[in-house]
BATORTI-316598 format. One record per residue (C-alpha): y, x, z; residue in one letter. Coordinates in steps of 0.001 Angstrom, whole numbers, padded with zeros to 6 digits, always signed. Each point is the difference from the previous one (the first is absolute). Example, Ala and Ser with C-alpha at 12.3 -4.5 7.8 and 13.67 -1.06 7.14 Angstrom:
! residues 2
-004500+012300+007800A/+003440+001370-000660S/
END
This chain:
! residues 667
+015635-000321+009193M/+000955-002717-002551S/-000941+000295-003776A/+002970+000948-002199S/+000288+001159-003424P/+001048+004014-000451V/+000617+001369-003038R/-000971+004202-001252S/+001256+001511-002882S/-027469-005546-003588R/-002033+000761+002386R/+001600+000319+003599A/-000405+003536+001233L/-000222+000659+004057L/+001662+003507+000820L/-001284+000684+003315S/+002751+002648+001209V/-002761+000648+002712A/-002481+000997-002336L/+002801+001884-002055L/+000838+002173+002935L/-003113+001190+001322S/-001028+001079-003317A/+003315+002111-000877C/+000295+003746+000157G/+002128+002640-000904G/+002537-000198-002447G/-000128+000535-004145G/-002619-002532-000519G/-002696+002176+002017D/-001768-002819+002111T/-001864+002244+002432A/+001613+000555+003466P/+001618+003500+000363P/-001740+002188+002299A/+000665-001040+003683G/+002058-002747-000672A/-002189-003306+000403G/-003376+000912-000268G/-002652-002690+001315S/+000079-000911+003444S/-002896+000857+002498T/-002414-002387+000566P/+000681-002497+003134D/-001160+001299+003346G/+000910+002769+002371P/+002198+002376-001223S/-001146+003311-000975A/+003379+001447+001844Q/+001009-002012+002875V/-002566-001318+002624P/-000005-003972+000161V/-000855-002685+002259T/+000586-003487-001480G/+003368+000727-001689R/+002015+003418-000071G/-000206+002757+002198P/-002021+000313+003480V/+001946-001090+002748A/+000648+002979+002286N/+001147+002135-003035E/+003237+001535+001086P/+003559-000749-001499A/+000490+003701-000887R/-003213-000151-002138E/+001809-002427-002198R/+001253+000717-003315L/+003635-000740-000461N/+000524-002204-003010V/+003846+000017-000525L/+000222-002284-002732A/-002242-002445-001941L/+001258-001678-003061Q/-002119-002030-002517L/+000776-000718-003592A/-000729-003076-002451Q/+002736-001342-001596T/+002406+001968+002388H/-000267+003268+002480V/+000023-002075+003317L/-000001+000928+003473P/-002944-001521+001840E/+001757-003029+001528S/+001722-000656-003834G/+003331-000291-000311R/+002407-002751+001089R/+003373-001285-000395W/+001941-002222+002445E/+002927-002004+000048G/+002547-000551-002913Q/-002118+002086-002444A/-002679-002035-000060A/+000380-003796-002062P/-002237-001905+002092I/-000520+001190+003462G/-001643+003684+000188D/-001586+001717-002787E/-002858+001981+000542E/-002122+002391-002336L/-003346+000894+001269H/-003431+001242-001484L/-001805-002323-002453I/-003640-001027+001303G/-003164+001171-002222N/+002127+002536-001758R/-000499+003403-000098S/+002780+002223+001720A/+000963+003797-000193L/+000131+001158+003790A/+002599+002622+000713L/-000573+002057+002892V/+002477+002697+001809R/-001652+001942+002789L/+001291+002069+002628A/-001456+003612+000096A/-001295-000634-003753A/-000845+003543-000557G/-002141+000137+003014D/-002128-003022-001138I/-002963+000572-002256V/-001650-002933-001992G/+001923-003038+001326P/-001440-003393-000981A/+001584-003238+000538I/-002407-002867+001730E/-000037-003794-000883G/-001031-002563+002941W/-000323-003909-000342L/-000462-000971+003845G/-003056+001309+000994D/-001133+001072-003695R/+000498+003485-001309R/+001311-000478-003694L/-000557+003721-000834G/+001806+003705-000190S/+001997+001592-002790L/+001013+003393-000252P/+003430+000538-000188L/+001302+001815-002724A/+002556+003034+000994D/+003661-000249-000854P/-000590+001986-003379T/-002183-002977-001279Q/+003134-002581+000505L/+000011-002505-003215P/+003290+001017-001930P/+002710-001624-000214T/+001128-001672-003706E/+001237+002524-002744D/-000889+002948+002227G/+003084-000961+002613G/+000410+001172+003376S/-003184+000122+002064A/-000325-003101+002763Y/-000119+002462+002424G/-001561+003413+000805P/-002254-000438+002915D/-001807-003200-000677W/-003694-000304+000162Y/-001601-003143-002064S/-002747-002003-000755A/-000533-003229-001843T/-001452-002984+002287L/-002257-002143-001667P/+000907-003625-000438A/-002505-001179+002472A/+001492+001683+002491W/+003563-001564-000254L/-000845-003357+002180R/+001818-001129+002975R/-001020+002028+003141G/-000482+003073-001688L/+000211+003101+002053E/+000260+003609-001077L/-000103+003233+001497R/-000069+003490-001147V/-002959+002599+001056V/-000417+003092+000254A/-001676+003294+001434D/-001837-002371+002423G/+003585-001687+001228L/+001389-003555-001091A/+003809-001510-000261S/+000969-003095+001986E/-000703-002981-002066W/+002554-001440-002616R/-000526-003608-000970S/+002222-000833-003489P/+001424-003277-000534A/-002352-001541-002824V/+000817-003538-001572G/-001522-002345-002461A/-002543+000996-002500D/+001574-002401-002515T/-001197-000304-003958T/+002971-001386-002051L/-000801-001726-003312D/+002382+000494-002939W/-000926-002511-003029R/+001682+000627-003412I/+000635-003012-002165L/+001608+001107-003327P/+002401-002672-001837F/-000199+000454-003589Y/+003224-002442-001111L/+001631-001277-002918F/-003124+000250-002196G/-000678+004017+001035A/-003610+000761+000203D/-002099+003256-000227E/+000646+000347-003414S/+003836-000596-000781N/+000727+002032+003070S/-002038+003009-000024G/-000564-000814+003726I/-004127-000232+000475A/-000893-002638+002962L/-002200+002715+001383D/+002218+002583+000260A/+002762-002345+001841I/-002521-002127+002296G/-001103+003086+001977T/+002342+003361+000594P/-002056+003684-000862A/-002244+001101+002660A/+002639+002752+000470A/+002676-002501+000971L/-002330-002296+002368R/-000899+003220+002186E/+003827+001114+000384E/+001130-003728+000650M/-002879+000174+002730A/+000999+003018+001530L/+003376-001485+000498K/-000796-003025+001535M/-000355-000361+003815P/-003641-001589-000867V/-003414+001033+000434A/-000846-001354-003544A/+001767-001311-002862L/-001601-002653-002612A/+001880+000454-003426V/-001239-002222-002885G/+000634-002815-001976P/+000298-003388+000891H/-002646-002587-000928A/+001919-001859-002511A/-000023+002983-002118G/+003692-000479-001305Q/+002755-002929-000700A/+001031-000258-003484A/+002558-002305-000406W/+002389-001029-002921P/+002979-000769+002327T/+001769+000624+003394L/+002245-002308+001712V/+002973+001956+001609V/+001196-001718+003165S/+003705-000617+000156P/+001792+003462+001025R/+002979+001994-001370D/+000269+001829-003033D/+001006+003443-000604A/+003529-000704+000341A/-000462-001727+003155G/+000293-003414-001261T/-002086-002738+001398A/-002560-001297-002567Q/-002281-003021-000314P/-003935+000253-000294A/-001191+000973-003284Y/-003099+000595-002073V/-000739+003620-001190L/-002411+000527-003105S/+000733+003490-000377N/+001844+002760+001977S/+003313+000102-001858S/+000718-003147+001185Q/+000749+001006+003659Q/+003208-000295+001053K/-000271+002959+002782E/-002649+002681+000608G/-001950-001453+002390Y/-000094-003638-001128A/-003731+000437-001497A/-001200+001899+002911M/+001550-002708+002386S/-002043-002653-001516S/-003293+001695+000240V/+000515+001079+003471L/+000487-003415+001207A/-002928-001046-001758V/-002104+003064+001195L/+001145-001063+003487N/-001402-003708-000243R/-003463+001116-001724L/-000597+002566+002813R/+000892-003259+002713Q/-002123-002277-002184A/-002976+002076+000368N/+000145+000435+003729G/+001240+003609-000143D/+003162+000066+001560E/-001240+000431+003805P/-002418+002968-001126L/+000492+003640-001026A/+000287-000816-003470V/+002725+000934-002265Q/+000682-000769-003817Y/+001767+001688-002334Y/+000884-001439-003937A/+000357+002490-002752P/+002193-001550-002624L/-000660+000410-003563V/+002521-001717-002229M/+001324-000245-003812L/+003283-000291-000381D/+002143-001932-002766A/-001732+002310-002826N/-003418-000122+001141G/+000032+003474+001823R/-000908+001372+003227Y/+002494-000569+002463A/-000353+002117+003463S/+001810-002278+003166P/+001463+003513+000471R/-000045-000619+004424G/-001770-001883+002371G/+000132-003023+002226L/-001531-000627+003619G/+000024-002277+002713L/+000523+001989+003351I/-003019-000698+002288G/-001038-002599-002976G/-003032+002126-001073A/+000916-000728-003918T/+001947+002003-002566A/-000066+000419-003855T/+001448+002617-001855G/-001182+002547-002937D/-003458+000918-001092H/+000100+003536+000732L/-000426+000115+004085F/+002249+002758+000627G/+002960-000026+002417G/+001321-003495-000292I/-003932-001155+000891F/+000051+002226+003064L/+003478-001604+000890H/-000939-003436-000887E/-003117+000107+002446Q/+002018+001404+002806G/+002260-003121-000327H/-003346-002070+000079G/-000738+001568+003237L/+003311-000721+001782G/+002491+002959-001235L/+003749-000453-001100P/+001969+001965-001716H/+000034+002810+002652Q/+003453+001330-001092G/+001173-003503+001082E/-001755-000302+002782A/+001597+003334+001250Y/+003599-001722-000550D/-001196-003234+001946N/-001740+002461+003067G/-003440-000537-000910R/-001135+003502-001586F/+000350+003039+002124P/+000436+002717-002676Y/+003033+000650-002183D/+000374-002718-002598W/-003536-000693-000710G/-001082+003718-000199S/-002440+002007+002347L/+002179+002055+001583D/-001700-000155+003498G/-003343-001292-000979S/-002951+001898+000911V/-001972+001850-003101W/-002128-001799-001759G/-003769+000887-000704Y/-002142-000695-003483D/-003767+000340+001120A/-001337-000025-003488G/+001709+003207-001008R/+000125+001310+003548R/+003735+000904+000120E/+003190-000566+002293F/+002541-002362-001302L/+003498+001192+000990P/+003451-001920+000337P/+001529+002554-002274Y/-000279-000488-003575M/-002499+002284-001952P/+001486+002302-002616G/-002393-001633-002977S/+001629-003244+000864S/+001566-001703-002999S/+003080-000554+001511R/-000263+003506+001970Y/+003052+001666-002157V/+003254-001061+001535R/-001425-001928+002421C/+002788+000935+002289A/+002626-001887-002377Q/-002206-003107-000034Q/+001564-003276+001641A/-001700-003292+000213F/+002407-003042+000622A/+002744+002630+000168G/-001662+001871+002990R/-000823+003504-000632I/-003608+001194+000775R/-000463+001932+003734P/-001258+003140+000074L/-001823+001567+002924D/+001331+003242+001983R/-001267+002169-002487S/+001896-001531-003109G/-002771-001830-001301R/+000286-002984-001705C/-001746-003471+001966I/-002304-002310-001494K/+000999-003343-000440Q/-002677-002839+000866D/-001709-001799-002791P/+001819-002951+001535M/+003598+001518-001060Q/-000139+002135-002704S/-002729+001927+000689G/-001924+000172-003103A/-000210+003079-001966G/+000843+002293+003314D/-003963+000630+000325Q/-001642+003541-001085A/-001049-000030-003856Q/-003432-001098+000079G/+000652-002910+002421Y/+000471-003466-001244A/+001947-001416+002960Y/+002453+001256+002387A/-000596+000219+003706T/+000866-003014+002267F/+001998+001021+003340S/-001848-000502+003276D/+001792-002922+000577F/-000595-001889-002871S/-003832+000819+000510T/+000298-001536+003595A/+001686-003030-001401M/-002670-000267-002215M/-002998+000375+002529Q/+001819-002615+002137R/+000142-002309-002787H/-003934-000097-000210L/-000613+000353+003368E/+002693-002389+001708G/+001051+000024+003797R/-001991-000954+003199T/+001586-001311+002812V/-001681-000470+003602L/+000942-003300+000863Q/+000673-001221+003809A/-003548-001646+000447D/-001492+003222-001640G/-000819-001180-003606S/+001246+002016-002648H/+002411-001464-002762A/+000274+001089-003494Y/+002982+000225-002317S/+000261+001195-003431G/-003121+002090-001255G/-002829-000895-002952K/-003255-001365+000120L/-003175+001055-001394V/-002716-001794-001145A/-003081+000544+001723D/-003094-002042+000699A/-001265+001685+002819A/+002895-000976+002144F/+000262-003727+001586A/+002333-002055-002426G/-000905+002170-003020G/+003270+002125+000377Y/+001154+002782+002433R/+002919+001364+001177R/+001594+003420+001845W/+000463-000244+003840D/+002054+002832+000606A/-000337-000187+003604I/-003394+000010+000014D/-000394+002449-002669G/-002526-002206-002051T/-000554-002845-002354W/-000125-003540+001294V/-001471-003181-001939G/+002774-002556-001742V/-001348-003439-001020A/+001911-001900-002498P/+002723-002132+002239E/+002521-002654-001025T/+003172+000654+001906Q/+003065-001947+000788K/-001464-003095-001450N/-000111+001086-003359G/+003454+001169-000642L/-000951+003004-001638N/-003101-001047-001660G/-003509-000513+000806L/-002649+002311+001833D/+002647+002851+000408G/+000182+000435-003791G/-003878+001293+000030L/-002618-001629-002735P/-002307-002419+000725A/-002394+001001-002490E/-000160+003494-001113T/-001593+001794-003116N/-000147-003136-001952V/+000975-000927-003708P/+003620-001202-000176V/+002662-000887-002101H/+003446+001314+001176A/+002978-002112-001259I/+003679+001406+000302A/+002997-002398-000922L/+003589-000290+000046T/+002633-002852+000575M/+003582-000652-000130S/+001150-003156+001959Y/+003410+000506-002140A/-001781-000605-003093G/+000488+002935-001931T/-001536-000015-003123A/-003527+001645-000085G/+000088+001186+003503A/-002312-002280+000945T/-003200+000874-001182Q/-003824+001353+000831I/-001410+003478-000714Y/-003408+000328-002047P/-002561-000007+002774P/-001859+003190+001454L/-003600-000284+000611S/-001799+002375+001845F/-002614+000344+003050Q/+002579-000261+003115G/+000611-002263+003010H/+001033-003179+000634L/+002353-001428+002584R/-000229-003309+001752R/+002558-002390-001323T/+001092-003704+000140I/-001391-002686-002511D/+003089-002844-000020P/-002613-002261-001220A/-001943+000086+003326L/+001259-002286+002601A/-001616+002600+002817A/+001957+002939-001522D/+003396-002441-000200R/-000380-000909+003691A/-000343+003809+000772A/+003142+000981-001161I/+002039-002791+000967A/+003192+001151+001533P/-000254-000424+003944G/-002932+000013+002445D/-002764+000690-002807T/-002138+003026+000141A/+002100+001607-003184Y/+003131-001653+001088G/+002291+002584-000733Q/-001473+000950-003835Y/+002737-001977-001948C/+002700+001383+002000L/+000856+003040-002163S/+001292-001585-002883G/-001796-003133-000314G/-003389-001216-001405C/+001041-001238-003362D/-002354+001247-002628Y/-003661+000380-001165T/-001840+002441-002141V/-002738-002309-001552R/-002340+001543-002207V/-002555-001675-002591T/-003371+001742-000475Y/-001366-000198-003483A/-003006-002513+001138D/+002972-002282+000987G/-000111+000711+004150S/+003163+000478+001821Q/+001278+001996+002860H/+003465-000246+001676R/+001839+002389+002022A/+003453-000529+001647L/+002624+002809+000118L/+001543+000532+003211Q/+003537+000346+000033G/+002671-001476-002638G/+003540-000602+000072F/+000936-001785+003119R/+001766+001103+002841P/-001854+002249+002431A/-001723-002453+002828R/+001391-003291-002029Q/-003300-000789-001741P/+001797-003321-001087S/+003518+001424-000165G/+001812+000057-003233A/+000081+003382-002248P/+003077+001696+000832P/+002850+000508-002958A/-001340+003648-000571S/-003388-001383-001165A/+001660-001956-002628G/+002050+003109-001128D/-001269+001930-003071P/+001498+003266+001234L/-001102+000034+003568D/-003512+001314+000582G/-000617-002977+002639N/-000589-002022-003072S/-003191+001931-001208F/-003239+000669+001102R/-003273+002013-000704T/-003593-001176+001184W/-003301+000720-000420A/-003211-001291+001188V/-003833+000549-000840N/-002208-002939-000996V/-004104+000194-000120P/-000982+001635-002946G/-003455-000602-000540R/+001033-002226-002923K/+002659+000556-003373P/+003160-001457+000544L/+001262-002646-002796A/+003447-000739+001256R/+002352+001092+002987I/+002409-002539+001207E/+003456+000525+002514L/+000148-003589+001470L/+003139-001658+001653A/-001311-001012+003411T/+002964-000675+002576P/-000742-000189+003440K/-003871+000510-000657A/-001152-001001+003577W/+001216-003748-001115E/-002865+000049-002986G/+000369+000577-003809L/+001847-001833-002175P/-002313-002356-002172D/+001317+002271-003034A/+001816+003267+000954P/+002205+001377-002296V/-001358+003196-001767V/+002606+002589+000177L/-001730+002488-001937A/-003299+000317-001799E/-002449+002654-001418R/-002980-000899-002311R/-002319+002662-000278L/
END
């Protein structure tokens, strides 16, 4: 899915969902598991209840001796049938969608048994191949976890046990044992054990700082622990790392706004903001920060990875007072977003955009969401393992929007009701914030939205005619244990496979697949903007950010070998300059007088015409095609003295003797 902006009204901390879930117990803050609800698994080895040879019951056990399991469901973010949930046809935005179990994350097993009243001491066993993982006692239905807000029970006859995270792997097989009998084997669908990284980079703008805004950096660089835990439980991942970006913050006195319409819909040229009151419409500052944030993520080699950036905005108005952005902005599938510093519903909504989610009401209108105008009308129940309670699709009575909920409308659509007349929740991606029960910070995603996020991270795997596997979408994870230093999920084999940096399409989309050449080294990140139309103040260089980061391979147009490699045609990277040209170079001068140059990919020329004249739109100050935002990381072991943006037209032909300096920043 292409990345497009969507509006909505210091220490990194790894949150292992697996650990969180395996340690959780009953509700009300009691961390001890209720009697019979979980307990420890028995040691590996033969079952005390069922004779075992190799894996499973003895071969000659009569069929009539088997326990009859009527249903098996498993709950992580949602309560799912063992095979997961699948949508096909027009309801799926890109092919089919499927929500399945998350690897290495605890799951509540729900078992419905035939003749349950005659069964004594049922337990659930887990096996992986010929290895017995253990056995867990099944709590009787009276000990089923409650429903939020004291709502109706999930069901009257479900036995339950919490499966340890270590059990949740591809190839897991489960069976129920009791009274010397065993059920048939069940093989739940288990997917990737993805770790997702959310990096928070606050922007203190227009002179704002911790003192005059009253907003401390430590408070907005990392959300509170309770919020992090709830976020982790709502994401289809095994672990969620939420913490500050290594740069700490961006403290910039001005922002350049690209050409865009004002609040009245009138086209405006690019302009410079020095306070929030100068915005010509409410999303101006956010749009500028979002563009920069996206480029910073790319410059650090994070674009192919399961890494998302969020920028809380702290701005001052014309009177020097804090001004809230009053909303959020995110790139669909672009893993970048910006908004306020409160980490509430706006934050979750924008992270959803970053994980590929659109506004689901609009998606419903376009046949790309299955439930009535972005609601949960048809979604399976959710589950919160931290509180050990079910989250039904209907609104709880303690919701801040419960009163008169049946009269609430969203873009003219009345909130749907279930058969009992209860108000149905909205998805967080369509006006859902506030539908959650008191005590929760975030609303519940629909199962379909969660499936989309899971697919965004895992990608798709297709079997080719020659037996090989082809991949599309998905995110990589840095892992030195794999060949190439990275891994991606193979959905056919159900395992991680190694990935090495590789330049594709002769460099059309950059070098090395967007991955870094050097990792965890000192860098200076340089962001800059340019107006080809010559709009005053729009061509400039922002204050650099210095931190421990990554360096991507770049082209130095002063080197003959680099120029030859990118020359259009039959060369190593012959398509490198086909996405707007190769006409601009960043040159940095360090304090010791040494220099470093990096050619900027993309400019104002027509697509696939690296020598073609820029179109008329590039010279129109009201047209977005006249404006560019770039960012590049340069080596940071030495302090900077000067940064310059140089005009280096058709750089593969060589640098001018005295390049025109389009913008300069001295430090």
